[in-house]
C-alpha positions in Angstrom: 131.2 207.2 42.0 129.3 209.4 44.2 128.4 208.0 47.7 125.0 208.4 49.0 124.9 210.4 52.4 122.3 209.4 55.1 122.4 211.0 58.4 120.8 209.2 61.4 119.2 211.8 63.7 117.4 211.8 67.0 117.7 212.8 70.5 120.7 211.7 72.9 120.1 208.1 74.1 117.5 207.0 71.4 119.7 204.2 69.7 121.6 206.2 66.9 124.8 204.5 67.4 123.3 200.8 67.9 121.3 201.3 64.6 124.3 202.4 62.7 126.2 199.3 64.0 123.2 196.9 63.0 123.2 198.7 59.5 127.1 198.4 59.1 126.5 194.7 59.6 123.9 194.3 57.4 125.2 196.4 54.5 128.6 194.7 54.6 127.0 191.5 54.3 125.6 192.5 51.1 128.9 193.8 49.9 128.1 197.4 50.1 131.2 199.6 50.8 130.4 202.2 53.5 132.0 204.8 55.7 130.9 206.0 59.0 131.0 209.5 60.3 130.4 210.9 63.9 129.6 214.7 63.8 130.3 216.6 67.0 129.4 220.0 68.0 132.5 220.3 70.1 135.1 222.6 68.9 138.9 221.7 69.5 138.1 217.8 70.4 141.4 216.0 71.0 142.2 212.7 69.1 145.7 212.8 69.8 147.1 213.2 73.4 149.4 215.7 74.9 153.1 214.5 75.0 152.6 212.2 72.1 154.5 212.7 68.8 151.6 213.9 66.5 150.4 216.1 69.4 154.0 217.8 69.7 154.2 218.0 65.8 150.9 220.3 65.7 152.2 222.4 68.7 155.1 223.5 66.6 153.3 224.0 63.3 152.1 220.9 61.5 148.5 221.3 60.5 148.5 218.1 58.3 149.4 214.9 60.1 148.9 211.1 59.3 149.6 208.2 61.8 149.5 204.9 59.6 150.5 201.3 59.6 150.3 198.2 57.3 146.5 198.0 57.9 145.1 201.3 58.6 145.9 205.1 58.6 144.4 208.3 60.1 144.6 211.8 58.8 144.3 215.0 61.0 143.8 218.2 59.5 143.4 221.3 61.5 141.2 223.6 59.4 140.5 227.2 59.5 136.8 227.2 58.0 134.4 224.4 57.9 134.5 221.7 55.2 131.5 220.4 53.8 130.8 216.7 54.2 130.5 216.2 50.6 134.0 217.7 49.9 135.4 215.3 52.7 133.6 212.3 51.2 134.8 213.2 47.4 138.3 213.7 48.9 138.8 210.5 50.8 135.9 208.3 50.5 135.1 208.3 47.0 135.0 204.5 46.7 132.1 203.9 49.0 128.4 203.3 48.2 127.1 204.9 51.2 128.2 207.1 54.3 126.2 206.8 57.4 126.4 209.9 59.5 125.5 210.1 63.3 124.1 213.7 63.8 123.7 216.5 61.4 120.1 217.0 61.9 119.8 220.3 60.3 121.7 219.2 57.2 120.2 218.8 53.7 121.1 215.0 53.6 118.6 212.2 53.6 117.8 211.1 57.3 116.5 208.2 59.2 114.7 209.8 62.2 114.6 207.9 65.4 112.3 208.6 68.2 111.3 206.5 71.1 107.7 206.8 70.6 105.5 207.2 67.5 103.6 210.0 69.2 107.0 212.1 69.0 107.1 212.1 65.2 104.5 214.9 64.8 106.4 217.2 67.0 109.9 216.8 65.3 109.4 215.9 61.7 108.6 219.5 60.5 112.0 220.4 61.6 113.8 217.5 59.9 114.3 217.9 56.2 114.7 215.1 53.7 113.5 212.2 56.1 113.6 208.8 54.4 112.0 206.8 57.1 111.0 206.8 60.9 112.3 204.3 63.3 110.8 204.0 66.7 112.6 202.3 69.6 110.0 202.0 72.5 108.1 198.9 71.9 107.9 195.7 69.9 104.8 196.7 67.9 105.0 196.1 64.0 104.8 199.0 62.0 104.5 197.1 58.8 102.8 199.3 56.2 102.3 202.2 58.5 103.2 205.8 57.1 103.6 209.0 59.1 103.8 212.1 57.2 104.2 209.9 54.2 107.3 208.2 55.6 107.5 204.5 56.3 107.9 203.5 59.9 109.9 200.7 61.3 110.5 199.3 64.7 114.1 199.8 65.6 115.0 195.8 65.8 113.5 195.3 62.3 116.9 196.0 60.8 116.5 193.5 57.8 113.6 195.8 56.5 115.4 199.1 57.5 118.5 197.8 55.5 116.2 196.5 52.4 114.4 199.7 52.2 117.6 201.8 52.2 119.2 199.4 49.6 116.0 199.9 47.5 115.5 203.6 48.0 118.9 204.6 47.5 119.7 202.1 44.6 122.6 200.6 46.2 
């Protein structure tokens, strides 16, 4: 199985995390298996703390670590060159139907573009490739049947229709 990857993109504070949380709830109710990735531009981000065992193992040379229990695990791999998201998904998440990614605006993945106001779309849409739909956060106006640049527009609280659109469009 090859998971569909959808990046949720928009400026900071526009509601990407909230939208992903809501999509997780709706998609899992539909029994759709998913994974979520958060992209960061920060190099050398820290997920283990100085002084802890996993941190100590890395400082003496371990580039591959795992912390696991009976109900979950985490893998930590230090890499010399960037890995593609496709490669990570295929290696570790081949059993999911959809991967939601917060970020990766410049990627070639399908995208949900979130803007605060509908008037912002014209300014940013040309730089966002492979936009599936547009989500607007600023008001409760219904955008039913509205298309901008041939893309459907949804109000951010319209989670049911956003979810149904994704399921249909991506054939989940």
